[in-house]
Residue frames as a rotation matrix with the C-alpha (Angstrom) as fourth column:
MET 1
0.718 0.687 -0.107 -0.79
0.613 -0.698 -0.371 -57.44
-0.330 0.201 -0.922 -13.20
PHE 2
-0.503 -0.862 -0.069 0.93
0.736 -0.468 0.489 -54.77
-0.454 0.195 0.869 -15.18
HIS 3
0.426 0.551 -0.718 0.28
0.027 -0.801 -0.599 -51.43
-0.904 0.236 -0.356 -16.76
PRO 4
0.514 -0.293 0.806 0.77
0.856 0.113 -0.505 -50.90
0.057 0.949 0.309 -20.47
THR 5
0.367 -0.495 -0.788 3.64
0.201 -0.785 0.587 -48.45
-0.908 -0.373 -0.188 -20.68
ILE 6
0.799 -0.055 0.599 4.70
0.592 -0.107 -0.799 -46.45
0.108 0.993 -0.053 -23.71
ALA 7
0.167 -0.799 -0.578 8.14
0.327 -0.508 0.797 -44.94
-0.930 -0.322 0.176 -24.29
ASN 8
-0.632 -0.430 -0.645 8.74
-0.342 -0.593 0.729 -42.51
-0.696 0.681 0.227 -27.14
GLY 9
-0.002 0.769 -0.640 5.50
-0.982 -0.123 -0.145 -43.68
-0.190 0.628 0.755 -28.76
VAL 10
-0.212 -0.144 -0.967 6.51
-0.496 0.868 -0.021 -47.36
0.842 0.475 -0.255 -28.71
PRO 11
0.825 0.510 0.244 4.96
-0.472 0.386 0.793 -49.85
0.310 -0.769 0.559 -26.27
LEU 12
-0.245 -0.924 0.293 7.58
-0.947 0.164 -0.276 -51.25
0.207 -0.345 -0.915 -23.91
LYS 13
-0.387 0.066 -0.920 7.94
0.072 0.997 0.041 -54.88
0.919 -0.050 -0.391 -22.98
ALA 14
0.532 0.732 0.425 5.58
-0.399 -0.226 0.889 -55.41
0.747 -0.643 0.171 -20.07
VAL 15
-0.723 -0.683 0.106 6.81
-0.356 0.236 -0.904 -55.96
0.592 -0.692 -0.414 -16.51
ALA 16
0.053 0.697 -0.715 5.00
0.573 0.565 0.594 -58.18
0.818 -0.441 -0.369 -14.01
TRP 17
-0.271 -0.125 0.954 4.16
-0.431 -0.871 -0.237 -55.43
0.861 -0.476 0.182 -11.53
LYS 18
-0.257 0.270 0.928 2.22
-0.934 0.176 -0.310 -57.55
-0.247 -0.947 0.208 -9.02
VAL 19
-0.468 0.090 -0.879 1.95
-0.334 0.903 0.270 -61.34
0.819 0.420 -0.392 -8.83
ILE 20
0.033 0.560 0.828 -0.70
-0.992 0.117 -0.039 -63.03
-0.119 -0.820 0.560 -6.70
ARG 21
-0.620 -0.357 -0.699 -0.02
-0.473 0.881 -0.030 -66.69
0.626 0.312 -0.715 -5.96
ASN 22
-0.688 0.250 -0.681 -2.27
0.428 0.898 -0.103 -69.46
0.586 -0.363 -0.725 -4.65
CYS 23
-0.809 0.518 0.277 -5.23
-0.580 -0.629 -0.518 -67.35
-0.095 -0.580 0.809 -3.54
PRO 24
-0.876 0.459 0.149 -7.98
0.452 0.888 -0.082 -69.91
-0.170 -0.004 -0.985 -2.72
TYR 25
-0.396 0.842 0.366 -11.60
0.417 -0.190 0.889 -69.52
0.818 0.504 -0.276 -3.78
GLY 26
0.620 0.775 -0.125 -13.42
0.524 -0.290 0.801 -66.99
0.585 -0.562 -0.585 -1.61
TRP 27
0.206 -0.632 -0.747 -10.21
0.874 -0.225 0.431 -65.57
-0.441 -0.742 0.505 -0.11
LEU 28
0.995 0.100 0.021 -8.82
0.101 -0.931 -0.352 -62.06
-0.016 0.352 -0.936 -0.56
HIS 29
0.016 -1.000 -0.012 -5.43
0.990 0.014 0.143 -60.65
-0.143 -0.014 0.990 -1.47
SER 30
0.854 0.343 -0.392 -5.22
0.347 -0.936 -0.064 -56.92
-0.388 -0.082 -0.918 -0.73
PHE 31
-0.277 -0.936 0.215 -2.87
0.938 -0.216 0.270 -54.64
-0.207 0.277 0.938 -2.58
ALA 32
0.511 0.369 -0.776 -2.60
0.261 -0.927 -0.269 -50.93
-0.819 -0.065 -0.570 -3.20
TYR 33
0.070 -0.479 0.875 -1.77
0.974 -0.158 -0.164 -49.15
0.217 0.864 0.455 -6.40
ALA 34
-0.001 -0.162 -0.987 -0.25
0.562 -0.816 0.134 -45.86
-0.827 -0.554 0.092 -5.34
LEU 35
0.908 0.342 0.241 -0.74
0.395 -0.513 -0.762 -42.90
-0.137 0.788 -0.601 -7.63
GLN 36
0.639 -0.738 -0.217 2.84
-0.613 -0.659 0.436 -41.86
-0.465 -0.146 -0.873 -6.88
LEU 37
0.894 -0.446 -0.048 5.53
0.281 0.640 -0.715 -43.04
0.350 0.625 0.697 -9.29
GLU 38
0.544 -0.827 -0.144 9.27
-0.229 -0.311 0.922 -43.12
-0.807 -0.468 -0.359 -8.66
ALA 39
0.906 -0.348 -0.242 12.01
-0.225 0.089 -0.970 -42.88
0.359 0.933 0.002 -11.29
GLY 40
0.476 -0.827 0.300 15.48
-0.347 0.137 0.928 -44.35
-0.808 -0.546 -0.222 -11.14
ILE 41
0.413 -0.416 -0.810 18.22
-0.845 0.158 -0.512 -45.83
0.341 0.895 -0.286 -13.26
GLY 42
0.735 -0.252 0.630 19.82
-0.146 0.848 0.510 -49.23
-0.662 -0.467 0.586 -13.34
ASP 43
0.033 -0.774 -0.632 22.96
-0.985 -0.131 0.109 -50.62
-0.167 0.619 -0.767 -14.92
CYS 44
0.320 0.070 -0.945 24.00
-0.592 0.794 -0.142 -53.94
0.740 0.604 0.295 -16.44
TYR 45
-0.709 -0.654 -0.265 25.43
-0.161 0.516 -0.842 -55.07
0.687 -0.554 -0.471 -13.07
GLY 46
-0.033 0.802 -0.596 22.03
0.707 0.440 0.553 -54.98
0.706 -0.403 -0.582 -11.33
ASN 47
-0.711 -0.255 -0.655 22.76
0.658 -0.569 -0.492 -51.72
-0.248 -0.782 0.573 -9.48
TYR 48
0.229 0.829 0.510 20.05
0.831 -0.439 0.341 -49.07
0.507 0.346 -0.790 -9.07
SER 49
-0.707 -0.357 0.611 20.20
0.079 -0.898 -0.434 -45.38
0.703 -0.258 0.663 -8.21
PRO 50
-0.760 0.558 -0.333 18.18
0.319 -0.127 -0.939 -43.99
-0.566 -0.820 -0.081 -5.33
ARG 51
-0.294 0.759 0.581 14.60
0.923 0.068 0.378 -43.43
0.248 0.648 -0.720 -6.54
LEU 52
-0.972 0.041 -0.233 13.10
0.016 -0.971 -0.237 -39.99
-0.236 -0.234 0.943 -6.94
VAL 53
-0.116 0.993 -0.016 9.40
0.382 0.030 -0.924 -39.09
-0.917 -0.113 -0.383 -6.80
ALA 54
-0.971 -0.194 0.140 8.11
0.186 -0.244 0.952 -38.68
-0.150 0.950 0.273 -10.36
ARG 55
-0.021 0.973 -0.230 5.03
0.153 -0.224 -0.962 -36.91
-0.988 -0.055 -0.144 -11.63
GLU 56
0.441 0.282 0.852 3.63
0.874 0.084 -0.479 -36.42
-0.206 0.956 -0.210 -15.09
GLY 57
0.914 -0.100 0.394 5.84
0.108 -0.876 -0.471 -33.84
0.392 0.473 -0.789 -16.82
ASP 58
0.706 -0.701 0.100 8.97
-0.335 -0.206 0.919 -34.43
-0.624 -0.683 -0.381 -14.68
ALA 59
0.762 -0.577 -0.293 12.37
-0.185 0.240 -0.953 -34.76
0.620 0.781 0.076 -16.33
PHE 60
0.787 -0.549 0.281 15.42
-0.158 0.260 0.953 -36.53
-0.596 -0.794 0.118 -14.86
ALA 61
0.696 -0.630 -0.344 19.02
-0.427 0.022 -0.904 -36.93
0.577 0.776 -0.254 -15.97
VAL 62
0.770 -0.625 -0.129 22.08
0.560 0.565 0.606 -38.96
-0.306 -0.539 0.785 -15.09
GLN 63
0.834 -0.519 0.186 25.14
-0.350 -0.760 -0.548 -36.69
0.426 0.392 -0.815 -14.92
PRO 64
0.234 -0.834 -0.501 28.81
0.605 0.528 -0.597 -37.43
0.762 -0.163 0.627 -14.31
THR 65
0.935 -0.072 0.347 30.31
-0.307 -0.653 0.693 -36.27
0.176 -0.754 -0.632 -10.99
ALA 66
0.011 -0.993 0.116 33.79
-0.907 -0.059 -0.416 -36.45
0.420 -0.101 -0.902 -9.48
ALA 67
-0.425 -0.126 0.897 32.64
-0.714 0.656 -0.246 -39.50
-0.557 -0.744 -0.369 -7.50
GLY 68
-0.751 0.170 0.638 30.96
0.390 0.893 0.222 -41.28
-0.532 0.416 -0.737 -10.44
ARG 69
-0.731 0.586 0.351 27.44
0.193 -0.315 0.929 -40.42
0.655 0.747 0.117 -11.51
ARG 70
-0.848 0.498 -0.181 24.33
0.050 -0.265 -0.963 -38.84
-0.527 -0.826 0.200 -10.06
PHE 71
-0.524 0.786 0.329 20.64
0.715 0.195 0.672 -39.26
0.464 0.587 -0.664 -10.90
SER 72
-0.653 0.283 -0.702 18.63
0.399 -0.660 -0.637 -36.08
-0.644 -0.696 0.318 -10.33
ARG 73
0.556 0.829 0.056 15.88
0.593 -0.348 -0.726 -33.84
-0.582 0.437 -0.686 -11.63
GLY 74
-0.396 -0.729 -0.559 17.09
0.043 -0.623 0.781 -31.92
-0.917 0.285 0.278 -14.62
GLY 75
-0.916 -0.014 0.402 16.35
0.401 0.028 0.916 -30.64
-0.024 1.000 -0.020 -18.05
ALA 76
-0.708 0.706 0.016 13.21
-0.657 -0.667 0.350 -29.17
0.258 0.237 0.937 -19.49
HIS 77
-0.377 0.673 0.636 9.91
-0.430 0.481 -0.764 -30.53
-0.820 -0.561 0.108 -18.25
ALA 78
-0.928 0.103 0.358 8.32
0.333 0.662 0.672 -33.15
-0.168 0.742 -0.648 -20.43
ALA 79
-0.633 0.767 -0.106 5.16
-0.733 -0.550 0.400 -32.22
0.249 0.331 0.910 -22.26
ASP 80
0.556 0.805 -0.205 3.82
-0.731 0.591 0.340 -35.70
0.395 -0.039 0.918 -21.68
GLY 81
0.739 -0.209 -0.640 5.00
0.268 0.963 -0.006 -38.48
0.618 -0.167 0.768 -19.37
VAL 82
0.799 -0.601 0.026 8.20
-0.169 -0.182 0.969 -38.83
-0.578 -0.778 -0.247 -17.34
VAL 83
0.810 -0.559 -0.177 11.50
-0.223 -0.014 -0.975 -38.22
0.543 0.829 -0.136 -19.15
VAL 84
0.687 -0.708 0.163 14.84
0.032 0.254 0.967 -39.83
-0.726 -0.659 0.197 -18.21
ARG 85
0.859 -0.469 -0.206 18.06
-0.341 -0.225 -0.913 -38.90
0.381 0.854 -0.353 -20.05
ASN 86
0.636 -0.766 -0.096 21.50
0.715 0.538 0.446 -40.49
-0.290 -0.352 0.890 -19.96
GLY 87
0.966 -0.260 0.007 23.86
-0.248 -0.929 -0.275 -37.49
0.078 0.264 -0.961 -19.78
LEU 88
0.446 -0.847 0.291 27.01
-0.019 0.316 0.949 -39.61
-0.895 -0.428 0.125 -19.41
ALA 89
0.092 -0.528 -0.844 29.78
-0.947 -0.308 0.090 -39.60
-0.308 0.791 -0.528 -22.03
ARG 90
-0.471 -0.193 -0.861 29.88
-0.540 0.835 0.108 -43.40
0.697 0.516 -0.498 -21.93
GLY 91
-0.983 0.124 0.136 27.95
-0.023 0.649 -0.760 -46.24
-0.182 -0.751 -0.635 -20.39
THR 92
-0.476 0.865 -0.155 24.53
-0.173 0.080 0.982 -47.65
0.862 0.495 0.112 -21.18
LEU 93
-0.936 0.243 0.254 21.84
-0.261 0.002 -0.965 -47.45
-0.235 -0.970 0.062 -18.49
TYR 94
-0.517 0.856 -0.032 18.22
0.676 0.431 0.597 -48.51
0.525 0.287 -0.801 -18.00
ALA 95
-0.724 0.430 0.539 15.55
-0.573 -0.810 -0.123 -45.97
0.384 -0.398 0.833 -17.11
CYS 96
-0.702 0.453 -0.549 13.10
0.561 0.827 -0.035 -47.42
0.438 -0.333 -0.835 -14.58
LEU 97
-0.312 0.690 0.653 9.70
-0.675 -0.645 0.358 -46.47
0.668 -0.329 0.667 -13.19
PHE 98
-0.875 0.030 -0.483 8.46
0.342 0.746 -0.572 -47.89
0.343 -0.666 -0.663 -9.88
ASN 99
-0.081 0.874 0.479 5.06
-0.592 -0.429 0.682 -47.93
0.802 -0.228 0.552 -8.22
ASP 100
0.798 0.405 0.447 4.58
-0.583 0.328 0.743 -48.98
0.155 -0.853 0.498 -4.61
GLY 101
0.175 -0.859 0.481 8.23
-0.734 0.212 0.645 -50.10
-0.656 -0.466 -0.594 -4.52
ARG 102
0.208 -0.038 0.977 7.76
0.385 0.922 -0.046 -52.48
-0.899 0.386 0.206 -7.47
LEU 103
-0.829 -0.530 -0.180 9.25
-0.004 -0.317 0.948 -52.17
-0.560 0.787 0.261 -10.95
LEU 104
0.252 0.961 -0.113 6.51
-0.007 -0.115 -0.993 -50.89
-0.968 0.252 -0.022 -13.27
ALA 105
0.993 0.029 0.114 8.47
0.114 -0.016 -0.993 -50.20
-0.027 0.999 -0.019 -16.47
ARG 106
0.176 -0.980 -0.094 12.02
0.139 -0.069 0.988 -50.41
-0.974 -0.187 0.124 -17.76
SER 107
0.656 -0.016 -0.754 13.48
-0.681 -0.444 -0.583 -48.95
-0.326 0.896 -0.302 -20.92
CYS 108
0.809 -0.581 0.088 15.79
0.532 0.661 -0.529 -50.72
0.249 0.475 0.844 -23.28
GLY 109
0.026 -0.890 -0.455 19.41
0.924 -0.153 0.352 -49.67
-0.382 -0.429 0.818 -22.83
LEU 110
0.975 0.210 -0.071 19.92
0.180 -0.939 -0.294 -45.90
-0.129 0.274 -0.953 -22.99
ALA 111
0.171 -0.944 0.282 23.17
0.936 0.066 -0.346 -45.08
0.308 0.323 0.895 -24.71
PRO 112
-0.492 -0.426 -0.759 25.01
0.668 -0.744 -0.016 -41.88
-0.557 -0.515 0.651 -23.77
ARG 113
-0.898 0.145 -0.415 23.03
-0.248 -0.947 0.206 -38.72
-0.363 0.288 0.886 -24.55
GLN 114
-0.637 0.750 -0.178 19.83
0.138 0.338 0.931 -40.70
0.759 0.568 -0.319 -25.22
GLY 115
-0.813 0.446 0.375 16.57
-0.531 -0.303 -0.791 -40.25
-0.239 -0.842 0.483 -23.39
VAL 116
-0.725 0.664 -0.183 13.21
0.486 0.681 0.547 -41.93
0.488 0.307 -0.817 -22.99
SER 117
-0.676 0.617 0.403 9.75
-0.717 -0.678 -0.166 -40.60
0.171 -0.401 0.900 -22.18
PHE 118
-0.903 0.384 -0.190 7.41
0.417 0.891 -0.180 -42.92
0.100 -0.242 -0.965 -20.26
ARG 119
-0.450 0.858 0.246 3.62
-0.811 -0.508 0.288 -42.59
0.373 -0.070 0.925 -20.38
VAL 120
-0.983 0.181 -0.033 1.55
0.174 0.856 -0.486 -44.76
-0.060 -0.484 -0.873 -18.06
PRO 121
-0.460 0.883 0.092 -2.09
-0.320 -0.262 0.910 -44.97
0.828 0.389 0.403 -19.18
ALA 122
-0.513 0.378 0.771 -4.74
-0.838 -0.028 -0.544 -45.30
-0.184 -0.925 0.331 -16.45
VAL 123
0.546 0.600 -0.584 -5.37
-0.712 0.700 0.053 -48.94
0.441 0.387 0.810 -17.37
LEU 124
-0.177 -0.538 0.824 -4.54
-0.791 0.576 0.207 -52.16
-0.586 -0.615 -0.527 -15.54
ARG 125
0.183 0.173 -0.968 -3.91
-0.756 0.654 -0.026 -55.30
0.629 0.736 0.251 -17.58
ILE 126
-0.187 -0.149 0.971 -4.36
-0.859 0.504 -0.089 -58.57
-0.476 -0.851 -0.223 -15.78
GLY 127
0.361 0.305 -0.881 -4.25
-0.719 0.693 -0.055 -62.25
0.594 0.653 0.469 -16.62
VAL 128
0.760 -0.098 0.642 -3.34
-0.392 0.720 0.573 -65.72
-0.518 -0.687 0.509 -15.47
GLY 129
0.541 -0.645 -0.540 0.05
-0.514 0.255 -0.819 -67.21
0.666 0.721 -0.193 -16.22
GLY 130
0.947 -0.241 -0.214 2.47
0.322 0.715 0.621 -69.72
0.003 -0.657 0.754 -14.80
ALA 131
0.234 -0.964 -0.130 6.03
0.955 0.203 0.216 -69.21
-0.182 -0.175 0.968 -13.59
VAL 132
0.303 -0.092 0.948 5.85
0.355 -0.913 -0.202 -65.40
0.884 0.398 -0.244 -13.55
ARG 133
-0.075 -0.392 -0.917 7.85
0.995 -0.087 -0.045 -63.40
-0.062 -0.916 0.397 -10.99
GLU 134
0.852 0.381 -0.360 7.39
0.409 -0.913 0.003 -59.80
-0.327 -0.150 -0.933 -9.90
GLY 135
0.390 -0.693 -0.607 9.69
-0.399 -0.721 0.567 -57.37
-0.830 0.021 -0.557 -11.67
GLU 136
-0.412 -0.531 0.740 10.25
0.361 0.650 0.668 -59.80
-0.836 0.543 -0.076 -14.55
LEU 137
-0.542 0.217 -0.812 9.87
-0.767 -0.523 0.372 -58.78
-0.344 0.824 0.450 -18.18
LEU 138
0.127 0.716 0.687 6.98
-0.175 0.698 -0.695 -60.69
-0.976 -0.032 0.214 -19.76
ASP 139
-0.897 -0.425 0.124 7.26
0.007 0.266 0.964 -62.60
-0.443 0.865 -0.236 -23.02
ALA 140
-0.654 0.648 -0.389 4.64
-0.706 -0.340 0.622 -62.69
0.271 0.681 0.680 -25.80
GLU 141
-0.476 0.477 -0.739 3.21
0.225 0.878 0.422 -66.04
0.850 0.034 -0.525 -24.67
THR 142
-0.633 0.221 -0.742 2.58
0.759 -0.010 -0.651 -64.77
-0.152 -0.975 -0.162 -21.14
MET 143
-0.872 0.281 -0.402 1.14
-0.282 -0.958 -0.056 -61.53
-0.401 0.065 0.914 -22.53
ALA 144
-0.683 0.641 -0.350 -1.42
-0.235 0.260 0.936 -63.53
0.691 0.722 -0.027 -24.52
GLY 145
-0.272 0.569 -0.776 -2.95
0.791 0.591 0.156 -64.65
0.548 -0.571 -0.611 -21.20
ALA 146
-0.544 0.033 -0.839 -3.16
0.621 -0.657 -0.428 -61.06
-0.565 -0.753 0.336 -19.93
SER 147
-0.694 0.273 0.666 -5.91
0.598 -0.297 0.745 -59.86
0.401 0.915 0.043 -22.19
CYS 148
0.379 0.886 -0.268 -8.20
0.896 -0.278 0.347 -58.13
0.233 -0.372 -0.899 -19.64
GLU 149
-0.716 -0.536 0.447 -7.86
0.423 -0.843 -0.332 -54.34
0.555 -0.049 0.830 -19.45
LEU 150
0.225 0.762 -0.607 -9.49
0.971 -0.124 0.205 -52.51
0.081 -0.636 -0.768 -16.56
PRO 151
0.078 -0.169 0.983 -9.83
0.291 -0.939 -0.185 -48.68
0.953 0.301 -0.024 -16.61
LEU 152
-0.126 -0.240 -0.963 -8.48
0.987 0.068 -0.146 -46.91
0.100 -0.969 0.228 -13.52
ALA 153
-0.674 -0.189 0.714 -9.04
0.293 -0.956 0.025 -43.25
0.678 0.226 0.699 -14.40
GLY 154
-0.239 0.546 0.803 -10.49
-0.620 -0.722 0.307 -41.40
0.747 -0.425 0.511 -11.40
LEU 155
0.534 0.463 -0.707 -10.71
0.127 0.783 0.609 -44.55
0.836 -0.415 0.359 -9.31
ARG 156
0.136 -0.444 0.886 -9.88
-0.910 -0.409 -0.065 -44.29
0.391 -0.797 -0.460 -5.61
SER 157
-0.686 -0.335 0.646 -10.55
-0.566 0.803 -0.185 -47.91
-0.457 -0.493 -0.741 -4.65
ALA 158
0.274 0.753 -0.599 -12.26
-0.919 0.389 0.069 -51.02
0.284 0.531 0.798 -5.97
ASP 159
0.128 -0.182 0.975 -12.45
-0.416 0.882 0.220 -54.76
-0.900 -0.434 0.037 -5.50
LEU 160
-0.328 -0.316 -0.890 -10.85
-0.937 0.229 0.263 -56.78
0.121 0.921 -0.371 -8.28
ILE 161
0.288 0.558 0.779 -12.88
-0.585 0.746 -0.318 -59.96
-0.758 -0.364 0.541 -8.82
MET 162
-0.681 -0.461 -0.569 -11.68
-0.730 0.488 0.479 -63.07
0.057 0.741 -0.669 -10.64
THR 163
0.393 0.772 0.499 -14.12
-0.659 0.615 -0.432 -65.74
-0.641 -0.159 0.751 -11.78
GLY 164
0.899 -0.029 -0.438 -13.42
-0.320 0.640 -0.698 -69.04
0.300 0.768 0.566 -13.52
GLY 165
-0.078 -0.996 0.032 -10.04
-0.899 0.056 -0.435 -70.67
0.432 -0.063 -0.900 -13.66
GLY 166
0.428 0.171 0.888 -9.06
-0.698 0.686 0.204 -73.85
-0.574 -0.707 0.413 -11.89
ASP 167
-0.157 -0.487 0.859 -8.32
0.061 0.863 0.501 -77.26
-0.986 0.132 -0.106 -13.34
ALA 168
-0.965 -0.219 -0.146 -8.02
-0.146 -0.015 0.989 -78.07
-0.219 0.976 -0.018 -17.04
GLY 169
-0.623 0.771 0.137 -11.36
0.610 0.369 0.701 -77.73
0.490 0.520 -0.700 -18.79
ALA 170
-0.192 0.536 -0.822 -12.65
0.806 -0.391 -0.444 -75.14
-0.559 -0.748 -0.357 -16.31
VAL 171
0.804 0.518 0.293 -14.20
0.595 -0.696 -0.402 -71.85
-0.005 0.498 -0.867 -17.37
ARG 172
-0.059 -0.855 0.514 -11.58
0.729 -0.389 -0.563 -69.40
0.682 0.341 0.646 -18.65
PRO 173
-0.310 -0.105 -0.945 -10.57
0.864 -0.446 -0.234 -66.84
-0.397 -0.889 0.229 -15.96
ALA 174
0.089 0.365 0.927 -12.29
0.612 -0.754 0.238 -63.45
0.786 0.546 -0.290 -16.20
PHE 175
-0.625 -0.381 -0.682 -11.77
0.771 -0.441 -0.460 -60.24
-0.125 -0.813 0.569 -14.21
HIS 176
0.099 0.598 0.795 -13.93
0.474 -0.731 0.491 -57.25
0.875 0.329 -0.356 -13.34
LEU 177
-0.909 -0.385 0.159 -14.11
0.096 -0.566 -0.819 -54.45
0.405 -0.729 0.552 -10.79
GLU 178
0.191 0.956 -0.222 -16.78
0.653 0.045 0.756 -54.08
0.733 -0.290 -0.616 -8.10
ASN 179
0.604 0.161 -0.781 -17.43
0.767 -0.383 0.515 -51.62
-0.217 -0.910 -0.354 -5.27
LEU 180
-0.178 -0.678 0.713 -15.89
0.831 -0.492 -0.259 -48.78
0.527 0.546 0.651 -7.24
VAL 181
0.574 0.219 -0.789 -15.16
0.632 -0.731 0.257 -45.57
-0.521 -0.646 -0.558 -5.30
TYR 182
0.328 -0.415 0.849 -14.16
0.758 -0.422 -0.498 -42.55
0.565 0.806 0.176 -7.36
ALA 183
-0.520 -0.655 -0.548 -11.92
0.847 -0.481 -0.228 -39.73
-0.114 -0.582 0.805 -6.16
């Protein structure tokens, strides 16, 4: 499962936000999608900053310090989305959004003095694919199997139902929501 994420008006490469493996027919796999996002930065060495709570309109910046660099709230509030800026004089970074402790979106490399604005629509995209790992960027072939979009606006809880799937020649997997509870 992943959310379509847009940065600076351009869709980002999707991230596998949640992967459910080997859930037998009739069984359940509970998960929560928290409304709270967290922002952070990462570097090419696989290091991440501490995460900060992010809300629509928040702006964050990476600034140099005597001890290295610091990720904090800063700059003008964004009109739309969550903004992350690289305020360093050198060094490319990745802006990251997390939901429920899982990577939700990641920017392409942010060069010094560049920024990105993330918008997360209230839509869940879901599909069936092989060899996918949580937090992994998804390629076009995998994305082709994730064609179901489910609206989440105003939803407090729901049951996600999958039908079909199975062995070769079986009915194509389909998804829908039941037992919807609105906030």
